[in-house]
C-alpha positions as CSV (number, residue, x, y, z in Angstrom):
1,M,34.3,93.5,116.5
2,L,36.4,93.9,113.4
3,F,35.8,97.3,113.4
4,K,36.9,98.0,117.1
5,K,39.9,95.8,116.5
6,C,40.8,98.0,113.4
7,I,40.4,101.2,115.2
8,F,42.8,100.4,118.0
9,L,45.2,99.3,115.5
10,L,44.9,102.3,113.9
11,L,45.3,104.3,117.0
12,Q,48.3,102.4,117.9
13,I,49.9,102.9,114.8
14,V,49.3,106.7,114.4
15,M,51.0,106.8,118.1
16,V,54.2,105.1,116.7
17,I,54.4,107.6,113.8
18,I,53.3,110.8,116.0
19,L,56.3,109.9,118.5
20,G,58.9,108.9,115.7
21,K,58.0,111.9,113.5
22,N,58.2,114.5,116.4
23,L,61.2,113.4,118.1
24,G,63.5,115.7,115.7
25,I,62.1,118.8,117.6
26,I,64.7,118.2,119.9
27,T,67.4,119.5,117.5
28,S,65.3,122.9,117.7
29,V,65.7,123.3,121.3
30,N,68.7,125.6,122.1
31,N,69.2,125.1,125.9
32,H,71.1,122.1,126.6
33,F,69.6,121.4,129.9
34,F,65.9,121.7,128.4
35,A,66.9,119.4,125.5
36,I,67.8,116.7,128.1
37,I,64.4,117.2,129.9
38,F,62.7,116.9,126.9
39,F,64.3,113.7,125.8
40,I,63.8,112.4,129.4
41,S,60.1,113.2,129.2
42,Y,60.0,111.9,125.7
43,I,61.5,108.3,127.0
44,A,58.6,108.6,129.8
45,V,55.9,109.1,127.1
46,Y,57.2,105.8,125.0
47,I,57.2,103.8,128.3
48,L,53.7,104.9,129.2
49,M,52.5,104.0,125.8
50,I,54.1,100.8,126.2
51,W,51.9,100.1,128.9
52,I,49.1,101.4,127.5
53,F,49.5,99.2,124.0
54,N,49.6,96.3,126.5
55,R,46.4,96.8,128.2
56,I,44.6,97.4,124.9
57,T,46.0,94.0,123.6
58,F,44.6,92.6,127.0
59,Y,41.4,94.4,126.5
60,I,40.8,93.3,122.8
61,S,42.2,90.0,122.9
62,G,42.0,88.9,126.3
63,I,45.5,87.7,126.3
64,K,48.1,88.5,128.7
65,L,51.4,89.1,126.8
66,R,54.2,87.0,128.5
67,F,57.6,88.8,128.8
68,D,59.6,85.7,130.5
69,R,63.2,85.3,130.8
70,L,65.4,84.3,128.0
71,H,66.4,80.8,128.1
72,K,69.4,79.4,126.1
73,K,66.9,77.8,123.4
74,D,65.3,81.6,123.1
75,V,69.3,83.1,122.7
76,I,70.0,80.4,120.0
77,L,66.6,81.3,118.1
78,I,67.5,84.9,118.3
79,A,71.1,84.5,117.1
80,E,69.9,81.8,114.1
81,T,67.0,84.2,113.1
82,Y,69.1,87.3,113.0
83,L,71.7,85.5,110.9
84,V,69.1,84.4,108.5
85,Q,67.6,88.1,108.5
86,I,70.7,89.6,107.8
87,F,71.3,87.3,104.9
88,G,68.4,87.7,103.2
89,S,68.3,91.5,103.7
90,I,72.1,91.5,101.9
91,V,70.3,89.5,99.0
92,V,67.8,91.7,98.6
93,N,70.1,94.9,98.9
94,T,72.7,93.4,96.6
95,L,69.6,92.8,93.9
96,G,68.4,96.2,94.5
97,V,71.7,97.8,93.7
98,F,71.8,95.6,90.7
99,F,68.5,96.4,89.2
100,V,67.8,99.8,90.6
101,G,71.7,101.4,91.2
102,H,70.6,103.5,94.3
103,L,68.5,102.5,97.2
104,Q,66.1,105.2,98.9
105,E,66.4,104.0,102.6
106,T,64.8,107.2,104.1
107,N,64.5,105.8,107.5
108,Q,68.3,105.3,107.7
109,D,68.7,108.9,106.3
110,N,66.3,110.4,108.9
111,I,68.1,108.6,111.5
112,R,71.5,109.8,110.4
113,N,70.5,113.4,110.2
114,F,69.1,113.5,113.6
115,F,72.2,112.0,115.3
116,S,74.6,114.2,113.4
117,N,72.7,117.0,115.1
118,L,73.0,115.9,118.8
119,S,75.6,116.8,121.2
120,P,77.4,113.6,123.0
121,S,74.9,113.6,126.0
122,L,71.8,113.6,123.8
123,L,73.4,111.1,121.4
124,V,73.4,108.4,124.1
125,M,70.0,109.3,125.1
126,A,68.9,108.9,121.5
127,I,71.1,105.1,121.2
128,I,69.0,104.2,124.3
129,L,66.0,105.4,122.6
130,T,66.5,103.7,119.7
131,V,68.1,100.3,120.7
132,F,66.1,99.6,124.1
133,V,63.0,101.7,123.9
134,A,61.5,102.2,120.8
135,P,61.7,98.1,119.8
136,V,59.7,97.5,122.4
137,L,56.8,99.7,121.9
138,E,56.9,98.8,117.9
139,E,57.0,95.0,119.3
140,M,53.9,95.9,121.4
141,V,52.0,96.9,118.1
142,F,53.0,94.6,115.3
143,R,53.7,91.2,117.1
144,G,52.1,91.8,120.6
145,Y,48.7,93.3,119.2
146,I,48.4,92.6,115.4
147,M,49.6,89.0,115.9
148,N,47.2,88.1,118.8
149,V,44.3,90.0,117.3
150,F,43.9,89.1,113.4
151,F,44.2,86.0,111.9
152,K,44.7,84.3,115.1
153,N,44.0,80.8,113.5
154,N,46.4,81.2,110.7
155,S,50.1,82.2,111.7
156,Y,51.3,82.6,108.2
157,Y,48.6,85.3,107.6
158,S,49.2,86.6,111.0
159,I,53.1,87.0,110.5
160,F,52.9,88.2,106.7
161,F,50.1,91.0,107.8
162,S,52.3,92.4,110.7
163,S,55.0,92.3,108.5
164,F,53.7,93.7,105.8
165,L,52.2,96.9,108.0
166,F,55.7,97.2,109.8
167,A,57.8,97.4,106.2
168,Y,55.3,99.7,104.8
169,L,55.5,102.4,107.9
170,H,59.2,102.4,107.8
171,M,59.1,103.6,104.0
172,H,58.1,107.2,105.3
173,S,56.3,107.2,101.8
174,I,52.7,106.6,100.9
175,F,53.8,105.0,97.5
176,L,56.1,102.1,96.7
177,T,58.5,103.2,93.8
178,A,61.5,101.4,92.0
179,N,64.1,103.2,94.5
180,N,62.4,102.1,97.8
181,F,61.1,98.7,96.8
182,F,64.0,96.7,97.4
183,V,64.1,98.5,100.9
184,F,60.3,97.4,101.5
185,L,61.2,94.0,101.1
186,A,64.5,94.1,103.3
187,Y,62.0,95.7,105.9
188,L,59.5,92.6,105.0
189,I,62.0,90.1,105.7
190,L,63.0,91.9,109.0
191,G,59.7,92.0,110.1
192,S,58.8,88.3,109.2
193,S,61.9,87.3,111.0
194,L,60.4,89.2,114.4
195,G,57.0,87.6,113.7
196,F,58.5,84.2,113.4
197,V,60.3,84.2,116.6
198,Y,57.2,85.8,118.4
199,Y,55.4,82.7,116.6
200,K,57.8,80.2,117.6
201,S,58.2,81.1,121.2
202,K,54.9,83.4,122.4
203,N,57.5,85.0,124.4
204,M,57.4,88.8,123.7
205,S,60.9,89.1,125.3
206,V,62.3,86.9,122.2
207,N,61.0,89.0,119.6
208,I,61.9,92.4,121.3
209,G,65.5,90.8,122.0
210,L,66.0,90.2,118.2
211,H,64.7,93.6,117.7
212,M,66.8,95.3,119.9
213,L,69.9,93.2,118.7
214,I,68.9,94.1,115.1
215,N,68.7,98.1,116.2
216,A,72.1,97.9,118.1
217,V,74.0,96.4,115.2
218,A,72.4,98.9,113.0
219,T,72.9,102.1,115.1
220,F,76.6,100.8,115.8
221,V,77.3,100.7,111.8
222,L,75.7,104.1,111.7
223,L,77.6,105.7,114.1
224,V,80.9,104.3,112.7
225,S,79.8,105.5,109.1
226,M,79.4,109.0,110.6
227,H,82.9,109.2,111.9
């Protein structure tokens, strides 16, 4: 059974990586109309994968993921956790700059380069994908699947395992180095925050909402820094 759990986890992670890596192909499409069609198709594939990942989680764990409407307590939990996550990330990044001098933020650099090569209409679609679609897919894997399949009886291990994989895959590097270690820690804090709100709520809408908020703010800051 463990082998089956790991195989399905690996398949989902591979799909997330493939979708993330190949999106840059759109910048090589010269015809604007075909580029828009490509982008719409890409978003459709994301949505299909979200549905498939949901079915996989139910098939392996027997648990039907909840996507309940957000209530006041959920919004408060999202806001409080976001502030803690921001504070933790600031502390880690400050320590990184102090000890290393330059942090290798490959993920953010890739997004910045991708955004800078898009037309205004494609940029809007990229923002929709980044803020509203991609977070759902990632949460289906790292919280929905992992936290309901692995270490179900130990929430600490479950949160750490999901957060570790989440952080490691955002490094875009096989090895942790001095330049990316503190960035890894920042993503570990981010992943732990997402895992914590899911553990507290058992409602996927809460961790997805937090993930969207984090991506929305990060995207806004990135767009401002580009102009």
